[in-house]
C-alpha positions, -999 to +999 in steps of 0.1 A: +324-553+229+350-564+205+370-596+212+400-606+192+413-642+197+448-647+187+468-681+187+505-682+194+531-710+193+568-708+190+567-701+153+531-691+146+510-661+156+477-647+143+440-652+142+424-686+139+391-697+123+387-721+153+378-692+175+357-670+153+326-680+171+337-663+203+346-631+185+312-632+169+294-638+202+312-609+219+303-583+194+269-595+182+254-600+216+272-569+232+247-550+255+270-521+261+287-516+294+305-483+292+332-465+272+363-474+294+368-508+277+359-513+239+382-542+230+397-574+246+427-588+229+430-624+240+461-644+231+462-681+236+497-695+238+500-732+230+530-755+239+541-781+214+536-818+224+566-830+206+604-822+207+619-796+183+630-824+161+594-835+157+585-801+142+603-806+110+611-768+107+642-750+098+670-753+124+670-715+127+638-717+148+654-739+175+661-709+197+625-697+192+612-731+202+633-733+233+628-697+244+591-699+239+586-730+260+610-719+286+593-686+291+557-694+284+547-689+321+564-656+322+548-644+291+513-648+305+499-612+313+469-590+319+475-554+307+451-525+305+457-499+280+435-474+297+439-446+270+430-470+243+403-490+262+420-522+255+424-552+279+455-572+266+454-607+280+480-634+272+473-669+287+488-704+285+462-727+268+463-762+281+433-777+264+452-784+231+487-786+218+503-765+191+504-793+166+465-795+168+460-758+165+487-752+138+484-783+114+514-791+093+500-797+058+474-779+035+452-810+039+453-807+077+447-770+075+416-776+053+403-802+078+410-780+108+391-749+092+361-771+084+359-787+118+339-769+146+358-773+178+331-764+204+350-779+233+380-756+225+358-726+225+342-735+257+376-739+273+390-707+258+360-687+271+363-702+305+401-694+306+393-658+294+367-656+322+392-666+347+417-639+336+389-613+335+382-620+372+418-615+380+417-582+360+387-568+380+408-550+405+424-528+378+390-511+372+387-478+389+355-462+402+361-433+379+363-457+349+330-455+328+325-492+328+301-516+345+326-544+349+304-566+372+276-565+346+301-572+319+315-601+337+280-617+343+271-612+307+305-628+296+298-658+318+263-662+302+280-667+268+293-700+277+258-715+273+252-696+242+281-711+223+263-730+194+262-769+198+263-774+160+286-762+133+257-749+111+246-726+139+281-715+145+287-708+107+255-687+105+266-666+134+301-662+121+286-652+087+265-626+105+294-612+122+314-610+091+287-588+074+289-565+104+328-563+102+327-557+065+303-528+070+325-513+095+357-520+075+342-503+045+341-470+064+377-470+072+406-455+053+434-476+040+456-466+070+429-474+095+424-508+080+460-518+091+448-517+128+484-508+138+495-490+170+514-461+155+531-453+189+552-485+181+568-467+151+588-436+143+567-405+142+578-397+106+576-434+095+545-429+075+560-400+055+590-421+048+568-452+037+536-436+023+522-468+010+497-485+033+503-518+014+539-519+027+527-518+063+507-549+062+515-575+087+496-603+070+505-599+033+534-621+024+545-597-003+548-569+022+584-563+036+573-573+072+541-592+063+559-626+058+572-645+088+608-636+084+601-599+078+577-599+109+603-617+130+631-590+122+606-561+127+597-576+161+634-582+170+641-545+163+611-532+182+619-555+211+654-542+212+648-507+201+672-489+224+700-512+214+694-508+176+693-469+182+728-471+195+746-497+173+777-484+155+791-490+120+757-484+102+744-518+114+770-536+094+780-557+125+744-560+138+730-574+106+751-606+105+748-609+142+711-613+142+713-636+111+735-659+128+715-659+160+688-674+140+710-704+132+723-694+097+759-692+086+780-661+079+795-650+056+773-661+029+781-670-007+752-651-023+758-666-056+755-703-045+729-702-017+704-730-011+671-720-025+654-720+009+682-699+025+682-676-004+645-668+000+650-664+038+679-640+032+659-619+007+631-616+032+655-609+060+673-581+041+642-564+029+624-568+063+655-555+081+657-524+059+619-515+063+621-525+099+647-497+105+628-473+084+596-480+104+612-478+139+642-456+135+631-434+106+664-443+088+682-470+071+720-471+061+727-468+023+744-502+022+714-519+035+691-501+010+712-512-018+713-547-006+675-548-002+671-532-037+693-559-053+674-587-036+641-574-048+652-569-083+670-601-087+640-620-072+616-604-096+637-610-125+641-647-115+603-651-113+596-634-145+619-659-162+610-690-144+573-687-137+560-658-160+524-669-156+524-670-118+490-655-106+505-634-079+533-619-101+513-586-108+507-580-071+543-587-064+555-562-091+533-536-076+546-541-040+581-542-054+576-509-073+564-492-040+594-508-019+619-497-045+605-462-045+610-460-008+644-475-008+658-455-036+645-422-021+675-425+004+702-438-021+722-421-048+706-417-082+728-444-097+717-471-072 
């Protein structure tokens, strides 16, 4: 049984080293309960202890902060994707605050990653068990799965969570070896672990580079936070984006302004932080449309091309020895190839 533990706050989402021991326990100690369920995706949602002003983040995130905290109870869910064998659980976690789970500085991150939070894992597992008991009624007699046996087994794992960090690290390392072995057998497309039903049927033909589909690589168009946010916005409002008029020329600034930024922009005199956000937004928006609608207007392709080229030229002049510059240039080459495929030869 595969368990994926994700952590979510108003501006952060993804896996966490703090809960890897639970993922290891589930997969390494799996006894096999049937084919109807092969994975549990468990998202822990953490509220912030402080006000928005305490977060010290860009003001564009205020609406994210307010919306997340106002709707966190409604975001809780238990969903069974029967065809895929996935149980998707989102639950509000009250055993810690977002500030504890998502530290603010590199030093705090290093400390958090080196700290074994057994009490958090116990609380998380008990919360998961509570939700699984609620989910029990969704299993049909025709489903090939011994849910009662699975639940008893999952309950037994509480006592098997290691007491000491060394024991936990050993189990996590064993689990990593298993996952690396499994991953080595996958194609580059399979390694993305994406649900292709969320995208346009021809999207992979339009964007034939797996690296541009990464949702964790900051150099990928939708792998950074801004690019991921605009892709999510498009996917969440897909029917709207399919119908917008004027080649998205009105929608593009509308979404940007809704994030707290000014419009129109003086692109030649932007604050460095805003300029970086706008580049990621423009490129992320262009690829978000290509991935979901299978098309992108010429004006947005050209804007994204200019943002990519100008950014790379600036980096080559100011920090030519940057260690990630070769990777960035490789990603840029792929992005430009995709964007230029839909523009005029002179663009």
